[in-house]
Structures are given as C-alpha cells and as structure tokens.
C-alpha positions as CSV (number, residue, x, y, z in Angstrom):
1,M,8.2,6.0,-24.0
2,D,6.0,6.6,-26.3
3,R,5.4,10.1,-28.5
4,K,2.4,10.9,-26.7
5,S,4.2,11.0,-22.9
6,I,6.8,12.9,-24.5
7,I,3.9,15.2,-25.7
8,K,3.0,15.5,-22.2
9,W,5.9,16.3,-21.0
10,I,6.4,19.3,-23.4
11,K,3.1,20.5,-22.7
12,E,2.7,20.5,-19.4
13,P,6.4,20.1,-17.9
14,G,5.3,21.2,-14.3
15,K,2.2,18.5,-14.4
16,M,4.7,16.0,-15.0
17,G,7.2,17.3,-12.3
18,H,4.5,17.0,-9.7
19,K,3.8,13.5,-10.9
20,Y,7.2,12.3,-10.7
21,S,8.1,14.2,-7.8
22,L,6.3,13.1,-4.8
23,W,8.1,14.5,-1.8
24,A,6.2,12.5,1.0
25,V,5.6,13.7,4.9
26,Y,4.2,10.6,6.8
27,F,2.3,10.8,9.7
28,C,2.5,7.7,11.6
29,T,0.2,6.8,14.7
30,G,0.4,3.0,16.4
31,C,0.6,0.2,13.9
32,G,0.7,2.8,10.8
33,I,4.0,3.0,10.3
34,I,5.0,-0.7,10.1
35,E,4.6,-0.6,6.2
36,I,6.5,2.6,5.2
37,P,10.1,1.7,6.2
38,P,10.2,-1.4,3.6
39,V,8.6,1.4,1.7
40,I,11.2,3.5,1.5
41,T,14.6,1.0,1.4
42,S,16.0,-1.3,-1.0
43,R,13.4,-3.9,-1.0
44,W,10.8,-1.7,-2.4
45,D,12.9,1.6,-3.4
46,A,10.0,4.2,-3.5
47,E,12.8,6.3,-4.9
48,R,13.2,5.1,-8.1
49,F,9.2,5.9,-8.3
50,G,10.1,9.7,-7.1
51,V,8.8,9.4,-3.7
52,I,11.2,10.8,-1.4
53,P,11.0,11.1,2.5
54,V,11.2,14.9,3.2
55,A,11.8,15.8,6.7
56,T,8.9,18.8,7.1
57,P,5.4,19.7,5.5
58,R,7.0,22.9,3.8
59,Q,9.0,20.6,1.9
60,A,6.3,17.9,0.5
61,N,3.3,17.6,-1.6
62,L,2.3,14.5,-0.6
63,F,0.7,13.8,2.6
64,M,0.3,10.0,3.6
65,I,-1.7,9.8,6.9
66,T,-1.0,6.1,8.2
67,G,-2.8,4.8,11.5
68,Y,-5.6,5.7,13.8
69,V,-6.1,9.7,14.4
70,S,-7.5,10.7,17.5
71,L,-8.7,14.0,18.7
72,K,-5.3,15.2,19.8
73,T,-3.5,13.9,16.5
74,L,-5.8,15.3,14.0
75,K,-4.8,19.3,15.1
76,A,-1.6,17.7,14.1
77,I,-2.7,16.8,10.8
78,I,-4.4,19.6,9.9
79,R,-1.5,22.0,10.8
80,T,0.5,19.5,8.7
81,Y,-1.7,19.7,5.8
82,E,-2.1,23.4,6.0
83,Q,1.3,24.3,6.0
84,M,2.7,22.1,2.7
85,P,2.3,24.4,-0.7
86,E,0.5,23.5,-3.6
87,P,-0.3,21.7,-5.6
88,K,-0.6,18.8,-2.5
89,Y,-1.6,15.4,-2.3
90,T,-3.2,13.7,0.7
91,V,-3.8,9.6,1.1
92,A,-4.9,7.9,3.7
93,F,-3.9,4.5,4.5
94,G,-4.9,1.9,6.8
95,S,-8.5,1.0,7.9
96,C,-8.3,3.8,10.9
97,P,-8.3,7.1,8.6
98,I,-11.1,5.4,6.6
99,N,-13.6,4.2,9.3
100,G,-11.2,4.6,12.7
101,G,-10.4,0.5,12.3
102,M,-10.6,-1.4,15.1
103,Y,-11.1,1.9,17.5
104,W,-14.7,2.5,15.7
105,D,-16.5,2.8,18.8
106,S,-14.0,4.9,20.5
107,Y,-15.0,8.4,21.5
108,N,-11.5,9.7,20.9
109,T,-11.0,8.0,17.3
110,I,-12.4,10.2,14.3
111,K,-14.1,7.9,11.9
112,H,-14.3,10.3,9.2
113,I,-10.7,12.7,8.2
114,D,-12.1,13.8,5.0
115,K,-14.7,15.8,7.0
116,Y,-11.6,18.0,8.0
117,I,-9.2,17.9,5.5
118,P,-9.3,17.0,1.8
119,I,-8.1,13.2,0.6
120,D,-7.2,12.5,-2.8
121,G,-7.1,8.9,-2.1
122,W,-7.5,5.9,-0.1
123,I,-6.1,3.0,0.8
124,A,-7.8,0.2,2.6
125,G,-6.6,-2.5,5.1
126,C,-5.6,-3.4,8.1
127,M,-2.2,-2.8,7.5
128,P,-1.8,-2.1,3.6
129,R,1.1,-4.0,2.2
130,P,3.8,-1.9,0.6
131,E,2.4,-3.2,-3.0
132,A,-0.6,-1.4,-2.2
133,I,1.3,1.9,-1.7
134,F,2.6,1.4,-5.1
135,I,-0.6,0.8,-6.7
136,A,-2.4,3.7,-4.5
137,V,1.0,5.9,-6.4
138,T,0.4,4.9,-9.7
139,K,-3.7,5.8,-9.2
140,L,-2.2,9.1,-8.1
141,W,-0.2,9.4,-10.8
142,M,-3.2,8.9,-13.2
143,M,-5.3,11.5,-11.2
144,I,-2.7,14.1,-11.5
145,D,-2.7,13.4,-15.3
146,K,-6.6,13.7,-15.7
147,G,-6.8,16.9,-13.4
148,A,-8.6,14.8,-10.7
149,A,-6.4,14.9,-7.7
150,T,-7.6,17.9,-6.6
151,G,-7.9,17.9,-2.7
152,Y,-6.1,21.1,-2.4
153,I,-8.3,23.3,-4.5
154,R,-11.4,21.6,-2.7
155,Y,-9.7,22.6,0.5
156,R,-9.7,26.3,-0.6
157,K,-13.3,26.1,-2.1
158,N,-14.9,24.7,0.7
159,Y,-12.7,25.9,3.4
160,K,-15.5,27.6,5.2
161,F,-17.0,23.7,5.7
162,Y,-13.6,22.6,6.6
163,R,-12.8,25.2,9.3
164,R,-16.5,24.8,10.4
165,N,-16.3,21.0,11.5
166,Q,-12.8,21.5,12.7
167,E,-14.0,24.8,15.3
168,K,-16.6,22.3,15.8
169,L,-14.7,19.4,17.0
170,F,-12.5,21.2,18.8
171,G,-14.3,24.8,19.7
172,G,-11.9,26.9,18.1
173,L,-8.8,26.7,16.8
174,L,-5.6,28.4,18.4
175,W,-4.3,29.7,15.2
176,P,-5.2,32.3,12.3
177,P,-7.7,30.4,9.5
178,L,-5.6,29.8,6.2
179,Y,-8.0,31.2,3.8
180,P,-10.8,34.4,4.3
181,V,-14.0,32.8,6.2
182,D,-16.6,35.6,5.7
183,E,-18.7,35.3,8.9
184,N,-21.7,37.0,7.7
185,E,-22.3,35.2,4.7
186,N,-25.9,33.1,4.5
187,E,-25.6,29.7,4.3
C-alpha cells in the first residue's frame, strides 16, 4: 500500500469501508444465477475482495441483478432496492437486465431496468463469466473513490421520475412512496 492510499484511509475511512465491504444481495432469475456460485466459492473467492453475500437487503449495500426481469419480478426488485440502507450500489449483469436479452420481444420483459431503479454498473454478456464480475467490482471501487457511484443519490433526487415510471407500469403500487412526492408540483 502506498502513502496516497494510507492518506485516503485516514481522511475518508467511511468511504474506504464502503469500498472494501460490499455486502451483496443477489436477485437472480433464470440462467442469471449460474455464475454466482463460482464467484463466492473457493475458486474465485469473492470474500478476499470484500464481497460477501448476505441474507437480507437490510444488511446489504451491493445489489446484483442477474437474468431476465419480468413485470412480476420488477416489483420485488424495487422493494428490495428500497429496503437497502444508503449508501447502496446496484450492478445489473447479463444481457437481460440491460436490454431484455433473448426475451427482448416479450411483452412481459423489462428492457431497461434503469427506468425503474438507478444502476451504477452494467456487465454485458450472456452470462458474464466470474472474471467480468471482478472487473465490475474493481470498477465500482474506482467509482466509489471518485464519488461517481451515486445511484442512490439520483434515486432520492429523481424519485418522482422513478416512482412515476413504476406506477405507470403497474397502475399503482401497494406500498407508500419512499420519499415525499409533491403531486401539485408543475412538471
């Protein structure tokens, strides 16, 4: 470790803690789960990078969405994201969350998940290999260092936009808004 890194640790210990303690909750559908077990087992050992799988969104600060996203699963994805404490980071991987993948022409597939929750990073491929996941983690580290992993801030700031897209798709949501939404405000 060089001196610049030590100075960063001293000046911003919280940022460094968030950077190297990515507690991940996974939302995996279909084939999206296939590359997660190798990442967390001894061959690739994600824990040595500080990426640890956790059981609930309330413990997590990294949300990994893999596989296709259907209308039904999008509700669970939104609820999971909203239950996570800040700062939180979201990575979508595989072609499906990016553009629908091989289900791109299905009426039941979400093509652009970033219209409903903010995404900090994308990993393309069908399915991306474990190496791509580690490349994404190191990219996320750089984004956290530079203050560029701000999806959770964008969500709070543009909550009206995200909530409107969510309600338009579902015709209303069964849970109250996470942040205040002034309905009388002009657009």
